[in-house]
N, C-alpha and C positions, 0 to 999 in steps of 0.2 A: 502493499499499500505506501501511498504519497505520504508527504508530512514536512510539515511547516510549523513556527513556533506564533505564525499570526493569528491562529484561532484555536479553540480546545479541540481536542481529540472527537471525533465522530465516532462512537458505539452503536454496532448495526443488529440487533435482532431481532430474527424473522417471525412469523407466527406457523403454526401448525405445519405439519409435514413437508415444507421448506428447510432448504439449507442455504448457506451461504452465499451461494449460488444466483442466488434470486436478485440480491444487491448488484451484480455488475454492471447491466445498463447504468444504472445510476451513479455509482461508483465512476464509470469512465467519464462522467461530467463533473466530475469533482477532482481535477487531478492536483490541485493544490491545496488538499484538506488532507491531514491524516486519518484515517479511516481504519476501522477495525471491526472484524465481523466474528459472531460468537456460533461455535458449533455446538449444539443444542443435543446431549443425550437420548432425550425424549422422543428425538426422529431419527427413523434409520430404515435401512430397506429390510434387514433380517430382525424378525421380533426378538430373537434370543437376546439380541444385544441392547434392547432398550433399556433405557434407563427409567428413572421417576421424572415426570415433567415440570413440578415446581421445587423441590431441591435441590436436585441433581443440576439443574439446569441453571438455578440460580446461580449455584455455586461456580458454575461455566462464566457466567457473566462477572462474578466478583474474580475470579482469576483473570480475566483481560481487562478488568479497571485497574486491578494489582500493577497491569503492568504498563498501564498510562502514566509516563512523568507529565503532572499538571493537570490540568481539568479536563472535564469530559461531557457531552454532551450523548444522552442515551437515547436511543431510539425505539421503540419497542410496537411491532405489528400484532395486532390480532392478540392472539392468546401471548405469543410471543413476549408481549408486555407485562404478563404476569410474574416471570420470574424476575423481571426487573423492577417491579414494585416492591419485591421481597428484598432482593440484593444491593439496590441502592442506597436503601435504608441505614446500610452500616457503612458505605464507602462515601469518605469524607471529599472525594474529588468530584461527585457529580454536581456540575454547575445546574444544568436542567435535564428535564425527560420530556421526549417528546412522543405522548399516546396518538398511534396512528391508525386510526378506525380501529381501534384496539381496546382491551377490558381493561378499563381503569377501576379497579375495584379497591375495599377497605379490608383489615385484618378480619381473618374470619370467614372470608369471604372464598369461593372457589372457583375453577372455570365455568360451572353449571348453575351457579347462584343466580344469574341473572334472567335465567331461563327455567326455573322452578325446579332446577337438578335434572330437567330431561334433554333428551340426545337431540342438538339441531336434525332435520330432516335429513340434510347432507352431510353425515356422518353414517359411513358404512363399519358397523361393529361388529368386532370380530371375534365371539366368546372366546375365552381362553378351554384347549380340553381337558379333559380330566386328563391329571397326572403330567401334563404338559405345562409345568411351570413357567411363564415368561414370555408366552406365546398368544398371549392375547392380542389384538391391538385394533386401532381406527385405522381405516381409509377416508381418503375425501370422495364423496360420491359427486358425481355431474360437476367435476372441476371445471371443465370448460365454460361452462356457465356459470356457475357459483363465485371461482377464484378468481377467472379470466374474463370478463363478462365483454372487457373491452380493449382486450390483447390481440394484436394482430394474430389470427389463425394460426401461420406456422411459426411461431413463437408460441404460443398456447400450447399446441401440440407437443414441442420439444420439452416443456416445463412440464406437462403431465407426465412424463415417460421418467420425469426426476423425480415425484414427489414420493417421499417416503411414508413409511409408518409412523402413526402417533401411539407413546405408550398408555395402556389402560389406566396408569396411574395419574394421568391428567383430570380424573373428573373428580376423585373424592380428596385432594390434600387441599389444605386452607392454610391462608398466609396467615403469618404470623406478627408481618406489618406491612404499612404502608408508605413507601417514599414519599408518594405525593404531598402528604401532610406536613412535611418537611424541608423538601427541595420545590425549588419552584417549578411548572409542568406547564406546557401546551398539549392541547388535543387538535388533532389532527381529522375532519371528517371527509370521508368518502362518501359522498352523497348516492353514489347509484350503486354503494353495496350490497350483494343481494345476500349476501350472509349476514350481517350484522345491521340491522334496521336503522333506520337515521334516527328513528325517534329516540331508540337506544343510545347510541352516540352521543346526540344532543343532552340527556339526561346525565350522562357519564360526565361530558365535556364540562357541564357545568361546574365541577369541580376543581378543574385548571386555570390557572392564571391568564391563558390567551386560546384563542379558539381560532383557526384557520379550516377553510374548507376546500374541497377539491370535487369538481366536476367529473368524478371517474368512480369507475367500479372497484372492486378491492384492492387491486394489485396494478396502482401508479409506479411503483416501481420497475414494471416491466412496458404499460402502456405509456407513462409519461415520464420519463425519466430526466428528462431535463426541467421541466418544470417543477418536480421534487426536490430536484437536487438542488437548481440555481436560484429558486423563485423561492423557495420554502426552508428546508434545511440551512441554504447558509445564511439565511437572515437569522435564525434562530440561533447558529453560532455567535451571532453578531452579540447577542443579549448578554 
């Protein structure tokens, strides 16, 4: 990644089923910014290797932040913001959290708290077989429509092929702390997101100091990387 001392380091944390690969188009628009990404143990191709969604992922965020010299701004997309909320509360170098069409929850909440504990219809649940510990997982159903509604079809199909599986531990684990209560925050609403309803985004955004909006579906880091990187993330780094 590229580095400069002119602004804080930008730490990018993707949502369910994705890896750091999803940030590459936006990263290419930000050659003068020090950008770090996080590999989340909760997402992997092999169900046997899946870690816990919250606590393992939060520790992965902590390790990346420990390696940052100076201040950092952390972006959490979708439920990738859950480990950010947990981890950033204990890291003194986090200058701002950007919740990006994301879950902005409080201590005691878990991923499905806001939907009454029920699985969203696009989650494909694969139950753990008897005697096969660690093999249960979630897949993204209808990803072309739900995740990549405004992404160029050829790119969207390549992304679908790279999607991982999600740990079933993503459901019950609760936040023990909420970093946005002590760290300044911004919420970016994606107004055509088919997975996280706009009304729910607006309710969570009310907890942030700043709210921005994009006329986009769920993945503008793929569909509008220049607008996201140049117009929004860069501006937030300067605050």
